[in-house]
C-alpha positions as CSV (number, residue, x, y, z in Angstrom):
1,X,-125.0,-117.3,-107.7
2,X,-125.7,-117.4,-103.8
3,X,-125.9,-121.4,-103.7
4,X,-122.3,-121.1,-105.1
5,X,-121.3,-118.9,-102.5
6,X,-122.9,-121.1,-99.6
7,X,-120.9,-124.2,-100.7
8,X,-117.9,-122.2,-100.4
9,X,-118.6,-120.7,-97.0
10,X,-119.0,-124.6,-95.7
11,X,-115.8,-125.0,-97.4
12,X,-114.6,-122.2,-95.3
13,X,-115.6,-123.0,-92.2
14,X,-114.4,-126.4,-91.7
15,X,-112.1,-127.5,-89.2
16,X,-108.9,-129.7,-89.4
17,X,-108.8,-133.0,-87.7
18,X,-105.8,-133.8,-85.6
19,X,-103.1,-136.0,-87.5
20,X,-101.6,-138.7,-85.2
21,X,-99.9,-138.4,-81.9
22,X,-96.7,-139.1,-80.0
23,X,-96.5,-140.3,-76.6
24,X,-95.5,-136.8,-75.1
25,X,-97.9,-135.6,-72.5
26,X,-98.5,-132.1,-73.7
27,X,-99.2,-133.3,-77.4
28,X,-101.8,-135.4,-76.0
29,X,-103.1,-132.6,-74.1
30,X,-102.8,-130.3,-77.0
31,X,-104.6,-133.3,-79.1
32,X,-107.3,-133.6,-76.7
33,X,-108.3,-130.0,-76.7
34,X,-108.3,-129.9,-80.4
35,X,-110.6,-133.0,-80.4
36,X,-112.9,-131.4,-77.6
37,X,-113.0,-128.0,-79.9
38,X,-113.8,-130.0,-82.9
39,X,-116.7,-131.8,-81.0
40,X,-117.9,-128.4,-79.8
41,X,-117.5,-127.1,-83.2
42,X,-120.1,-130.1,-85.0
43,X,-122.2,-129.1,-82.2
44,X,-122.5,-125.7,-83.1
45,X,-120.9,-124.5,-79.9
46,X,-118.5,-122.3,-81.4
47,X,-117.7,-120.2,-78.3
48,X,-117.0,-123.4,-76.3
49,X,-114.7,-124.6,-79.4
50,X,-112.8,-120.9,-79.4
51,X,-112.1,-121.9,-75.7
52,X,-110.8,-125.6,-76.5
53,X,-108.7,-124.6,-79.3
54,X,-107.4,-121.6,-77.2
55,X,-106.6,-124.2,-74.3
56,X,-104.3,-126.2,-77.0
57,X,-102.4,-122.9,-78.1
58,X,-101.8,-122.3,-74.6
59,X,-99.9,-125.2,-74.5
60,X,-98.3,-124.6,-78.2
61,X,-98.8,-121.4,-79.8
62,X,-97.4,-122.6,-82.8
63,X,-99.9,-125.5,-83.0
64,X,-101.2,-124.9,-86.9
65,X,-104.2,-127.2,-86.5
66,X,-105.3,-125.3,-83.5
67,X,-104.9,-121.7,-84.8
68,X,-106.7,-122.8,-88.3
69,X,-109.6,-124.2,-86.2
70,X,-109.6,-121.3,-84.0
71,X,-109.7,-119.0,-87.0
72,X,-112.9,-121.0,-88.0
73,X,-114.3,-120.6,-84.7
74,X,-114.0,-117.2,-85.1
75,X,-115.8,-116.7,-88.3
76,X,-119.1,-118.9,-86.9
77,X,-119.2,-116.2,-84.3
78,X,-118.4,-113.0,-86.0
79,X,-120.3,-110.7,-88.8
80,X,-118.5,-109.5,-91.9
81,X,-117.3,-106.2,-90.3
82,X,-116.8,-107.6,-86.5
83,X,-113.6,-108.1,-84.5
84,X,-113.9,-111.8,-84.8
85,X,-113.4,-111.6,-88.4
86,X,-110.5,-109.4,-88.0
87,X,-108.8,-111.8,-86.0
88,X,-109.6,-114.9,-88.1
89,X,-108.1,-112.9,-91.0
90,X,-104.7,-112.1,-89.0
91,X,-104.6,-115.6,-88.2
92,X,-105.5,-117.2,-91.7
93,X,-103.1,-114.7,-93.4
94,X,-99.9,-116.1,-91.0
95,X,-100.9,-119.4,-92.0
96,X,-101.5,-119.1,-95.5
97,X,-97.7,-117.6,-95.7
98,X,-95.9,-119.5,-93.3
99,X,-97.6,-123.1,-92.5
100,X,-95.4,-126.1,-92.8
101,X,-98.5,-128.0,-93.4
102,X,-99.5,-127.3,-97.3
103,X,-103.1,-128.1,-96.7
104,X,-103.6,-125.9,-93.7
105,X,-102.0,-122.9,-95.9
106,X,-104.1,-124.0,-99.0
107,X,-107.2,-123.6,-97.0
108,X,-106.0,-120.4,-95.5
109,X,-105.9,-119.0,-98.9
110,X,-109.2,-120.2,-99.8
111,X,-110.9,-118.9,-96.3
112,X,-109.2,-115.5,-96.9
113,X,-110.6,-115.4,-100.5
114,X,-114.3,-115.8,-99.2
115,X,-113.8,-113.5,-96.5
116,X,-112.6,-111.1,-99.2
117,X,-115.6,-112.0,-101.3
118,X,-118.0,-111.3,-98.4
119,X,-116.4,-108.0,-97.9
120,X,-117.2,-107.2,-101.8
121,X,-113.4,-106.9,-102.6
122,X,-113.5,-109.4,-105.6
123,X,-110.1,-108.4,-107.0
124,X,-108.3,-109.4,-103.7
125,X,-110.2,-112.4,-103.2
126,X,-109.2,-113.6,-106.9
127,X,-105.7,-113.5,-106.0
128,X,-106.3,-115.6,-102.7
129,X,-108.3,-118.3,-104.7
130,X,-105.4,-118.6,-107.5
131,X,-103.0,-119.1,-104.4
132,X,-105.0,-121.7,-103.2
133,X,-105.2,-123.4,-106.7
134,X,-101.1,-122.9,-106.4
135,X,-100.9,-125.0,-103.1
136,X,-103.9,-127.7,-104.4
137,X,-104.6,-127.8,-108.2
138,X,-107.6,-130.0,-107.6
139,X,-109.3,-127.6,-105.0
140,X,-112.8,-127.5,-107.4
141,X,-114.3,-125.0,-104.8
142,X,-111.5,-122.8,-105.1
143,X,-111.7,-122.8,-109.2
144,X,-115.5,-122.4,-108.8
145,X,-115.1,-119.5,-106.2
146,X,-112.5,-117.9,-108.7
147,X,-114.6,-118.1,-111.5
148,X,-117.5,-116.4,-109.6
149,X,-115.1,-113.6,-108.0
150,X,-114.4,-113.0,-111.6
151,X,-118.0,-112.5,-112.7
152,X,-118.5,-110.3,-109.8
153,X,-115.2,-107.9,-110.6
154,X,-116.8,-107.7,-114.1
155,X,-120.0,-106.6,-112.9
156,X,-118.8,-104.2,-110.3
157,X,-116.5,-102.6,-112.5
158,X,-119.5,-102.3,-115.2
159,X,-121.7,-100.7,-112.3
160,X,-118.6,-98.2,-111.7
161,X,-118.2,-97.6,-115.2
162,X,-122.3,-96.6,-115.2
163,X,-122.2,-94.9,-112.0
164,X,-119.2,-92.4,-113.3
165,X,-121.2,-91.8,-116.7
166,X,-124.3,-91.0,-115.2
167,X,-122.5,-88.7,-112.7
168,X,-120.6,-87.0,-115.5
169,X,-124.1,-86.7,-117.4
170,X,-125.5,-85.3,-114.3
171,X,-122.8,-83.1,-113.9
172,X,-123.1,-81.9,-117.5
173,X,-126.5,-81.3,-117.1
174,X,-126.1,-79.0,-114.0
175,X,-123.7,-77.3,-115.7
176,X,-126.0,-76.2,-118.9
177,X,-128.9,-75.5,-116.6
178,X,-126.6,-73.2,-114.9
179,X,-125.3,-71.4,-118.1
180,X,-129.0,-71.2,-119.1
181,X,-130.0,-69.8,-116.2
182,X,-126.9,-67.2,-116.2
183,X,-127.8,-66.1,-120.0
184,X,-131.7,-65.8,-119.0
185,X,-130.5,-63.5,-116.0
186,X,-128.6,-61.5,-118.4
187,X,-131.2,-61.1,-120.8
188,X,-133.6,-59.9,-117.8
189,X,-131.3,-57.6,-116.8
190,X,-130.7,-56.1,-120.3
191,X,-134.5,-55.6,-120.5
192,X,-134.7,-54.0,-117.4
193,X,-131.8,-51.6,-118.3
194,X,-133.5,-50.9,-121.7
195,X,-136.7,-50.2,-120.0
196,X,-135.2,-48.0,-117.5
197,X,-133.4,-46.2,-120.3
198,X,-136.7,-46.0,-122.5
199,X,-138.5,-44.5,-119.2
200,X,-135.7,-42.1,-118.6
201,X,-136.2,-40.5,-122.2
202,X,-139.9,-40.5,-122.0
203,X,-139.8,-38.3,-118.7
204,X,-137.2,-36.1,-119.8
205,X,-138.2,-32.5,-120.8
206,X,-137.8,-31.5,-124.6
207,X,-135.7,-28.4,-124.1
208,X,-134.5,-27.9,-127.7
209,X,-138.2,-28.0,-128.9
210,X,-139.4,-25.4,-125.7
211,X,-137.0,-23.3,-126.6
212,X,-137.6,-23.1,-130.6
213,X,-141.4,-22.8,-129.5
214,X,-140.4,-19.9,-126.8
215,X,-138.3,-18.1,-129.9
216,X,-141.4,-18.4,-132.2
217,X,-143.6,-16.7,-129.5
218,X,-141.4,-14.3,-128.8
219,X,-141.2,-13.1,-132.5
220,X,-144.6,-11.4,-132.7
221,X,-143.8,-9.9,-129.3
222,X,-141.1,-8.0,-131.2
223,X,-142.8,-7.2,-134.0
224,X,-145.8,-6.0,-131.8
225,X,-143.2,-3.7,-130.2
226,X,-141.6,-2.0,-133.4
227,X,-143.2,-1.1,-136.9
228,X,-146.1,-3.2,-138.2
229,X,-146.0,-4.9,-141.7
230,X,-148.1,-2.4,-143.5
231,X,-146.0,0.6,-142.3
232,X,-142.6,-1.5,-143.5
233,X,-144.2,-2.0,-147.3
234,X,-144.9,1.6,-147.0
235,X,-141.3,3.0,-146.1
236,X,-140.0,0.5,-148.6
237,X,-142.3,1.6,-151.1
238,X,-141.4,5.3,-150.4
239,X,-137.6,4.4,-150.8
240,X,-138.4,2.7,-154.0
241,X,-140.2,5.8,-155.8
242,X,-137.3,8.3,-154.8
243,X,-134.7,6.0,-155.9
244,X,-136.6,5.9,-159.3
245,X,-137.3,9.7,-159.9
246,X,-133.3,10.2,-158.6
247,X,-132.7,7.4,-161.8
248,X,-134.9,9.6,-164.2
249,X,-133.2,12.6,-163.4
250,X,-129.8,11.5,-163.7
251,X,-130.6,10.2,-166.8
252,X,-132.2,13.8,-168.1
253,X,-129.5,15.3,-167.3
254,X,-127.3,12.8,-168.9
255,X,-129.1,13.2,-172.1
256,X,-129.4,16.9,-171.8
257,X,-125.5,17.3,-171.6
258,X,-124.9,15.3,-174.8
259,X,-127.2,16.5,-177.1
260,X,-125.6,18.2,-180.6
261,X,-124.7,21.9,-180.7
262,X,-124.5,22.3,-177.2
263,X,-121.5,23.0,-175.0
264,X,-119.4,21.8,-178.0
265,X,-115.7,22.5,-177.6
266,X,-114.0,25.4,-180.3
267,X,-112.0,24.1,-183.2
268,X,-108.3,24.8,-182.6
269,X,-108.3,26.7,-186.4
């Protein structure tokens, strides 16, 4: 994978040579500056190449060859997030859309694809590679990089889905743990309340039982202050004897009053 990407970057950083020249002094001067810039570029003197390309652009700001090569020199000097890369991207975006030279437009799309790829924006890099192939269907490097970017996008999506699933799983676990902790806290609170109520019942005075005991202890005192059980029984027995005597006397009088020949009423005749 890295080997394929390296090959793509070499194509990204190639410069375009000057195609022909007329007799105009300005055009000749532009061409000379571009030739100097390309020489510095091949010598890896990228800052010097940048200066030479800018001299050509001072003469003709619309020189597409100088613009493309300047973008390449920026990329050689800049990091993936540096200002030079931003400058190069702006130049290449303009050339990709508006360049009169179809080759420069194709290579600009291709280089934009590699910039997006290095920034892990695989979806955008795929679009740039496709546009490069529309300009030139025979661009094998663009086709190889397109397949690579598609694989990387697929892997990126899988990783994102796994991360999302793991995040959801972690959230569910945290939620279950919180629920379990809440249930445990509620159980502990219920147990504390139950123990507190039980201790309260055990420490509370037994008033009804105490009062009942007080009544039982008071009854003998009342009996001691009145008549004894023996005297009460004697009184009951005396009353019973008197009732029996009265009953016998009444019975005797009744029998005496009903005897034959005594106090019988006179006959009417």
